[in-house]
C-alpha positions in Angstrom: 78.9 35.8 -13.2 75.4 34.4 -13.3 73.7 33.9 -16.6 70.3 34.6 -15.0 70.3 38.1 -13.6 66.7 37.7 -12.3 68.1 35.2 -9.8 70.0 38.0 -8.1 66.8 40.0 -7.8 65.0 37.0 -6.3 67.7 36.4 -3.8 67.6 40.1 -2.8 63.9 40.0 -2.4 64.2 36.9 -0.1 66.6 38.8 2.1 64.5 41.9 2.1 61.1 40.2 2.7 61.0 36.8 4.5 58.6 34.2 3.1 55.7 33.0 5.2 57.6 29.8 6.0 60.7 31.6 7.3 58.4 34.0 9.3 56.7 31.0 11.0 60.1 29.5 11.8 61.3 32.7 13.4 58.1 33.0 15.4 58.4 29.4 16.5 62.0 30.0 17.6 60.9 33.0 19.6 58.1 31.0 21.2 60.4 28.1 22.2 62.9 30.6 23.6 60.2 32.3 25.7 59.0 28.9 27.0 62.5 27.9 27.9 63.1 31.2 29.7 59.9 30.9 31.7 60.4 27.2 32.7 64.1 27.9 33.5 63.1 30.8 35.8 60.5 28.6 37.6 63.1 25.8 38.0 65.7 28.2 39.5 63.1 29.7 41.9 61.8 26.3 42.9 65.3 24.9 43.4 66.1 27.7 45.8 62.9 27.2 47.7 63.4 23.4 48.0 66.9 23.9 49.2 65.9 26.6 51.7 62.9 24.5 53.0 65.0 21.4 53.5 68.0 23.3 54.8 66.1 25.2 57.5 64.7 21.9 58.8 67.8 19.8 58.8 71.1 21.5 58.0 72.5 20.7 54.5 75.6 18.7 54.9 77.6 16.1 53.0 79.1 14.6 56.1 76.3 14.6 58.7 74.9 11.1 57.9 73.7 10.6 61.5 70.7 12.8 60.6 69.6 10.2 58.1 69.3 6.5 58.9 68.9 5.8 55.2 72.7 6.0 55.1 72.8 2.7 57.0 71.3 1.0 54.0 73.9 2.4 51.7 76.6 1.2 54.1 75.0 -2.3 54.2 74.8 -2.5 50.4 78.4 -1.5 50.1 79.3 -4.4 52.3 77.0 -6.7 50.4 74.7 -6.9 53.4 70.9 -6.7 53.3 70.4 -6.0 57.0 71.2 -2.6 58.5 72.3 -4.2 61.8 71.5 -6.6 64.6 68.5 -5.8 66.8 69.5 -4.4 70.3 69.6 -7.0 73.1 67.1 -5.0 75.1 64.5 -5.6 72.3 65.3 -9.2 71.8 64.9 -9.9 75.6 61.3 -8.9 75.4 58.7 -11.7 75.5 57.0 -10.1 72.5 59.3 -7.6 70.7 56.5 -6.6 68.3 54.1 -5.6 71.0 53.9 -1.8 71.2 53.0 -1.9 74.8 56.3 -3.6 75.6 58.8 -2.3 73.0 58.4 1.4 73.4 61.6 2.0 75.4 63.7 -0.4 73.4 62.9 1.1 70.0 62.9 4.7 71.1 66.4 4.6 72.5 69.3 6.2 70.6 70.7 4.0 67.9 73.0 5.7 65.4 71.4 9.0 66.5 67.7 8.0 66.1 65.1 5.5 67.1 64.2 2.2 65.6 60.6 3.2 65.0 59.3 1.8 61.7 62.3 -0.5 61.3 61.7 -4.1 60.4 62.7 -6.9 62.9 63.1 -10.3 61.3 65.1 -13.2 62.9 67.1 -10.9 65.1 68.1 -8.5 62.3 66.9 -5.0 61.4 65.8 -4.1 57.9 64.2 -1.2 56.2 60.7 -1.4 54.7 61.7 1.5 52.4 62.9 0.7 48.9 66.6 0.5 48.1 67.0 2.1 44.7 67.3 5.8 45.9 70.1 4.7 48.2 71.7 2.5 45.5 71.8 5.3 42.9 72.8 8.3 45.1 74.0 7.4 48.5 76.2 4.4 47.6 78.3 6.5 45.1 78.6 9.3 47.6 79.7 6.8 50.3 82.4 5.6 47.8 83.6 9.2 47.7 83.7 9.4 51.5 80.6 11.5 51.8 77.5 10.8 54.0 74.8 13.3 53.2 72.1 14.6 55.6 68.5 13.8 54.8 68.0 17.3 53.6 70.6 16.9 50.9 69.2 13.6 49.7 65.6 14.9 49.6 66.7 18.1 47.9 68.7 16.4 45.2 66.0 14.0 44.2 63.3 16.7 44.5 65.1 19.1 42.3 66.1 16.5 39.7 62.5 15.2 39.6 61.2 18.7 39.1 63.6 19.2 36.2 62.2 16.1 34.5 58.7 17.2 35.2 59.2 20.6 33.7 60.8 19.0 30.7 57.6 16.9 30.3 55.6 20.2 30.5 57.8 21.7 27.8 56.9 18.7 25.5 53.2 19.4 26.2 53.6 23.2 25.6 55.3 22.6 22.3 52.5 20.3 21.2 49.8 23.0 21.8 49.1 26.3 20.0 50.9 29.3 21.6 49.4 30.4 24.9 49.9 33.5 27.1 53.2 33.5 29.0 51.4 33.7 32.4 49.7 30.4 31.7 53.1 28.7 31.1 54.5 30.2 34.3 51.4 29.3 36.3 51.4 25.7 35.0 55.1 25.3 35.9 54.5 26.7 39.4 51.5 24.4 39.9 53.6 21.4 39.1 56.3 22.6 41.5 54.0 23.4 44.4 51.1 21.0 44.2 53.1 17.8 44.1 53.6 17.7 48.0 57.4 17.7 47.3 57.8 21.1 49.0 55.8 19.8 51.9 58.0 16.7 52.5 61.1 18.9 52.1 60.1 20.5 55.4 60.6 17.2 57.3 63.4 15.4 55.5 64.1 11.9 56.8 64.3 8.3 55.5 60.7 8.1 54.4 61.0 11.4 52.5 64.3 10.2 50.9 62.5 7.3 49.3 59.4 9.3 48.3 61.6 11.9 46.6 63.7 9.2 44.9 60.6 7.5 43.6 59.2 10.8 42.4 62.4 11.6 40.6 62.6 8.2 38.7 58.9 8.3 37.7 59.1 11.9 36.4 62.2 10.9 34.3 60.2 8.0 32.8 57.2 10.2 32.1 59.3 12.9 30.4 60.9 10.2 28.1 57.5 8.7 27.3 55.9 12.1 26.4 59.0 13.1 24.3 58.9 9.8 22.4 55.1 10.2 21.7 55.5 13.8 20.6 58.4 13.0 18.2 56.9 9.6 17.2 60.4 8.2 17.4 62.9 7.2 20.0 66.3 5.5 20.0 66.8 2.1 21.6 68.8 3.7 24.4 65.9 6.1 25.2 63.4 3.3 25.2 65.6 1.3 27.6 66.1 4.3 29.8 62.4 5.1 30.1 61.6 1.5 31.0 64.5 1.5 33.5 63.2 4.7 35.1 59.9 3.1 35.9 61.6 0.0 37.3 63.8 2.2 39.6 60.6 4.0 40.7 59.1 0.6 41.7 62.3 -0.2 43.6 61.7 2.8 45.7 57.9 2.6 46.1 56.4 -0.6 44.6 53.1 1.1 43.8 55.0 3.5 41.4 55.5 0.5 39.1 51.9 1.1 38.0 53.0 4.2 36.1 54.8 1.9 33.7 51.4 1.6 32.0 52.5 4.6 30.0 54.8 2.3 28.1 51.8 0.9 26.2 51.1 4.0 24.1 54.8 4.2 23.3 54.7 0.7 22.0 51.6 1.3 19.9 52.9 4.6 18.6 56.3 3.2 17.4 55.1 -0.2 16.3 54.5 0.8 12.6 58.1 2.0 12.3 60.0 -0.4 14.5 60.5 -4.1 14.9 58.0 -5.4 17.4 60.6 -7.7 18.9 63.0 -4.8 19.4 60.3 -2.7 21.0 59.2 -5.5 23.3 62.8 -6.1 24.4 63.6 -2.4 24.8 60.5 -1.6 26.8 60.0 -4.8 28.7 63.4 -6.2 29.7 64.7 -3.3 31.8 61.6 -2.9 34.0 61.2 -6.7 34.1 64.8 -7.1 35.4 64.0 -4.5 38.1 60.9 -6.3 39.2 62.8 -9.7 39.3 65.6 -8.1 41.4 63.0 -6.5 43.7 61.4 -9.9 44.2 64.7 -11.6 44.8 65.7 -8.8 47.3 62.5 -9.5 49.3 63.0 -13.3 49.1 66.6 -12.9 50.4 65.4 -10.8 53.3 62.1 -12.3 54.3 61.9 -15.6 52.4 58.8 -14.3 50.6 59.1 -12.4 47.2 56.1 -10.2 47.8 56.9 -9.3 51.5 58.5 -5.9 51.9 58.6 -6.2 55.7 55.4 -4.5 56.7 54.3 -7.5 58.8 57.4 -7.3 60.9 57.6 -3.5 61.4 58.2 -1.9 64.8 55.4 0.7 65.0 53.1 2.3 67.4 50.4 -0.3 66.7 50.2 -4.1 66.6 49.6 -5.2 63.0 48.5 -8.6 64.3 45.6 -7.0 66.1 44.7 -4.6 63.3 46.4 -5.9 60.2 47.8 -3.8 57.5 46.0 -4.0 54.2 42.2 -4.2 54.6 39.5 -3.5 52.0 37.6 -1.6 54.7 40.3 1.1 54.7 39.9 1.9 51.0 36.8 4.1 50.8 37.6 6.2 54.0 41.2 6.6 52.9 40.4 7.7 49.3 37.8 10.1 50.7 40.4 11.7 52.9 42.9 11.9 50.1 40.4 13.6 47.8 38.3 15.9 50.1 40.0 16.8 53.3 39.9 20.6 53.7 42.7 22.7 55.0 42.3 24.9 58.1 42.7 28.7 57.8 44.8 30.8 60.2 44.9 34.5 61.0 48.7 34.6 60.8 51.3 33.6 58.3 51.2 31.2 56.4 47.4 31.5 56.7 46.7 28.0 55.4 47.7 24.8 57.2 46.7 21.1 57.0 44.4 19.7 59.6 43.8 16.3 61.1 40.9 14.5 59.4 37.9 14.1 61.7 37.8 10.3 61.3 37.9 7.7 64.1 40.6 5.1 63.5 40.0 1.3 64.0 41.1 -0.1 67.4 44.8 -0.6 67.5 45.7 1.5 64.4 47.2 5.0 64.4 44.9 7.9 63.7 45.1 9.7 60.3 47.8 12.3 60.1 47.5 15.7 58.6 46.2 15.5 55.1 45.1 17.8 52.3 42.5 16.6 49.8 43.5 16.9 46.2 40.3 18.7 45.2 40.8 21.1 48.1 44.5 21.8 47.7 45.0 21.3 43.9 41.7 21.9 42.2 43.3 22.1 38.8 43.0 18.3 38.8 39.3 18.7 37.8 40.6 19.3 34.2 41.8 15.7 34.1 38.1 14.9 33.2 38.6 16.8 29.9 41.4 14.5 28.6 39.1 11.7 27.3 36.9 14.3 25.6 39.9 16.0 24.0 41.2 12.6 22.8 37.9 11.7 21.2 36.5 15.1 20.0 39.7 17.1 19.3 42.5 14.5 18.8 44.7 16.9 16.9 45.2 19.1 20.0 47.2 16.7 22.2 47.7 14.0 19.6 49.4 10.8 21.0 50.0 12.5 24.4 46.4 12.2 25.5 46.3 8.4 25.9 49.5 8.5 28.0 48.2 11.2 30.2 44.9 9.4 30.7 46.7 6.2 31.6 48.9 8.0 34.0 45.9 9.5 35.7 44.4 6.0 35.9 47.7 4.8 37.5 47.4 7.7 40.0 43.9 6.4 41.0 45.2 2.9 41.5 48.1 4.2 43.6 45.8 6.2 45.8 43.6 3.1 46.3 46.7 1.1 47.2 47.9 3.6 49.7 44.5 3.7 51.3 44.3 -0.1 51.3 47.7 -0.6 52.9 47.3 1.9 55.8 44.2 3.3 57.5 46.1 6.4 58.5 46.1 8.9 55.6 49.0 11.2 55.5 50.0 14.1 53.2 53.5 12.7 52.3 52.0 9.7 50.5 50.4 12.0 48.1 53.8 12.4 46.5 53.2 9.0 44.9 50.1 10.1 42.9 49.4 13.8 43.2 51.7 14.8 40.3 50.0 12.4 37.9 46.7 14.1 38.5 48.2 17.6 38.5 50.1 17.0 35.2 46.9 15.7 33.6 44.9 18.6 35.0 47.4 21.2 33.7 47.4 19.5 30.3 43.6 19.4 30.1 43.4 23.1 31.1 46.0 24.3 28.5 44.4 22.1 25.8 40.9 23.5 26.4 42.3 27.0 26.6 44.0 26.7 23.2 40.7 26.7 21.4 39.3 29.4 19.1 39.0 32.9 20.5 35.8 33.8 22.3 34.1 34.1 25.6 34.4 30.4 26.3 38.2 30.5 25.9 38.5 33.5 28.2 36.4 31.8 30.9 38.5 28.6 30.6 41.8 30.5 30.9 40.6 32.7 33.8 38.8 29.9 35.7 41.7 27.4 35.3 44.1 30.2 36.2 42.3 30.8 39.5 42.3 27.1 40.3 45.9 26.8 39.5 46.8 29.9 41.5 44.9 28.6 44.6 46.9 25.4 44.4 50.2 27.3 44.3 49.2 29.4 47.3 48.0 26.4 49.3 51.1 24.2 48.4 53.4 27.1 49.2 51.7 27.7 52.6 51.7 24.2 53.9 55.4 23.7 53.2 56.2 26.1 56.0 54.7 23.8 58.6 55.3 20.3 57.5 54.6 17.7 60.2 56.5 19.1 63.2 56.7 22.8 62.4 60.5 22.5 62.3 61.0 26.1 60.9 59.4 27.7 63.9 61.1 25.5 66.4 64.6 25.6 64.9 64.5 29.2 63.6 62.0 31.1 65.8 63.5 34.5 64.7 62.8 33.6 61.0 59.3 32.5 61.9 58.6 35.8 63.8 59.9 37.7 60.8 57.5 35.9 58.4 54.6 36.5 60.8 55.5 40.2 61.0 55.6 40.4 57.1 52.1 39.0 57.1 50.9 41.1 60.0 48.9 43.7 57.9 46.7 40.9 56.7 46.4 39.4 60.2 45.4 42.7 61.7 42.9 43.4 58.9 41.3 40.0 59.7 41.1 40.8 63.4 39.5 44.1 62.6 36.8 42.4 60.5 36.3 39.9 63.3 36.1 42.7 65.9 37.9 40.8 68.6 41.4 39.5 69.5 42.2 36.1 68.1 44.6 33.4 69.3 46.6 32.6 66.2 49.3 30.0 66.6 51.7 28.1 68.7 54.8 26.1 68.0 55.0 24.3 71.3 55.1 20.5 71.6 51.6 19.8 70.1 49.5 17.0 71.7 48.1 14.1 69.8 44.8 16.1 69.2 46.8 18.9 67.6 45.5 22.3 66.9 46.8 25.6 68.2 45.0 25.7 71.5 46.2 22.5 73.1 49.8 21.5 73.9 51.9 19.4 76.3 54.9 20.9 78.0 57.9 19.6 79.9 59.4 21.6 82.7 61.8 23.2 80.2 59.4 24.0 77.4 57.4 27.1 76.5 54.3 27.5 74.5 54.8 30.5 72.2 51.3 31.9 71.4 50.6 34.6 68.9 47.6 36.8 69.6 46.2 39.2 67.0 44.3 42.2 68.3 42.3 44.7 66.2 43.3 47.5 68.6 45.1 48.3 71.9 43.1 46.9 74.7 43.1 45.0 78.0 42.2 41.4 77.8 42.3 38.1 79.7 44.0 35.0 78.4 42.4 31.8 79.8 43.7 28.2 79.7 42.6 24.9 81.2 45.6 23.5 82.9 46.2 19.9 83.9 49.3 18.9 86.0 51.2 15.7 86.2 50.1 13.8 89.3 52.4 14.4 92.3 53.9 17.6 91.1 52.9 21.3 91.7 53.5 24.0 89.2 52.3 27.5 88.6 51.6 28.8 85.1 54.3 31.3 84.1 53.8 33.9 81.4 56.1 36.2 79.5 54.6 38.8 77.2 52.9 42.2 77.0 53.0 43.7 80.5 54.5 40.5 82.0 58.0 39.7 82.9 58.3 36.6 85.0 54.7 36.7 86.2 53.1 33.4 87.3 49.6 32.3 88.3 48.5 29.6 90.7 47.2 26.3 89.3 44.8 24.2 91.5 46.3 20.8 92.5 43.5 19.1 90.6 43.9 21.4 87.6 41.4 24.0 86.4 41.0 27.2 84.4 43.7 29.9 84.9 43.1 33.5 83.8 46.0 35.8 83.0 45.5 39.6 82.3 47.3 40.9 79.3 47.6 44.3 77.7 47.5 43.9 74.0 48.7 46.3 71.3 47.2 46.5 67.8 48.5 43.8 65.6 50.6 40.8 66.7 51.3 40.1 70.3 53.7 37.4 71.4 53.1 35.5 74.6 55.1 32.6 76.1 53.5 30.2 78.6 55.6 27.8 80.7 55.5 25.6 83.8 56.8 27.6 86.8 57.9 25.3 89.7 56.8 26.2 93.2 59.4 26.3 96.0 58.2 23.0 97.4 58.7 21.2 94.1 61.7 18.8 93.9 64.0 18.2 90.9 62.3 18.6 87.6 61.0 15.2 86.3 61.6 13.8 82.8 58.7 14.1 80.4 55.6 16.3 80.3 54.4 18.0 83.4 51.6 20.3 82.2 48.9 20.2 79.6 47.3 23.4 78.3 44.0 23.3 76.5 41.0 25.4 75.6 43.1 28.6 75.2 40.8 31.6 74.8 41.1 35.4 74.8 38.4 37.7 76.0 38.0 41.4 76.8 38.8 42.2 80.4 35.6 42.9 82.5 
């Protein structure tokens, strides 16, 4: 029995009425649980979307390694070889095997199920220009288990793991800030998932995408460990070694990603007062240093130069000796494309697609590929500009995280400049290297500004940033359905038609506003100029065209047709009111008009070469080019 009866009353009061401290702990627990639930839901949805996107482009398989030449590097490493094989004799017999005018047939022939395009030829051996660490950490162990995954599996595994690390980094940021509305957390997580270009490269999984996804995964793991150490102001030696190792592995995939290791500097400065400087330097410096030394040794062993990754000996569609890789003149045009290239809008699902930049390429170099500018596709990045201000004027909001985020954004700028310097041809997939560094900084700046005191300014910041983030999510989601080759429409036309039908109310409404039928899309073999109104067809191919009409009406579909010299074809059409109809094409080519009866909404038309009776056996390769497709009301 207690000698102080008042203590029982006090204990009862504590159980009946929590103190302010216990109330705050309970609220904090609820807040953390809500954040975990939101981030977990976004992770699950994004995982399903990544898997579906990759799997509907290249079937998910643990045994179909022929679809991914990156498996050749894993096999070579298992046999302690650096080369992925000897060059074919047909290539070595050429007077100049690097000349794209001579080596086309030799490098495009089947080798292990695919071409040698972009392989490196050095002293009669074939190598890869792509980094080895993603193969070393995933494919080599799987090969030891008797598995040989498809490219879709490799890209999906690294993409999903990388997103998990990225959302863990977002969780560190959220827990550092004052509580925000749940919709902001969900939108921030979706922005990181969809604005990184990871969903886009999942649509075209291959060896390049394997390495990009691997580098993304390693760098996101390092960034999460950095932010967690800065938030806690402590980290075990093992954690310090792991974060340094992650940045080293990222550099082993994509050397430019080694620049993100600059985030180790704030970790050193933060932990220096409480840790031995020698221990910190060894923990943070040795792992990444060993990775860099091994990378240099790997290059030396292959090409007898430590800083040569094989670009000078690559088998590509252009001759690097005429138009060399790496030129200061490429930087400004390339950076401009990566920042400002606008998407093109369509009248049918997915309504937004990437376009080809309108920039002339230097003589001998490939033209820029489809690209989306960061400001156009992920405008939330504008909030990166708020980070230095927050660090100086409101240092308590982000604390030690602000310097790391600023340095990571700076590393992103340097990576963008390096990508632009190395290749004139901008391309969306290379944005995987640096886009997330900007988007993460933008999301952090937005949430930090939006956590200020209540008032009109805070409401405007939350709403304005939310609109920018939402647009980025919509744009990133939309472009992932096309990718580079529109594999979904080609491999799963029924699925593509279903998606178009789901979006048909919006398509029809747009046609009603326009007041005329619109040619919307095609998934034929698209010509070098691209677009939806020009394509090249072999004798066995069809151009599937979607026409959106505001009402039922008679119309005429016109196309400029060019024929392969020496062959005669008519232009066949399948669609509304036509079954097996064909229209004559002048021998020298010309405009062909085809009457069509349109219904309100979406109308599907297929155009194809129709051989005439005098035509001999169908030739290999293209036989017909269609351009300038247009639809007009019938007179």
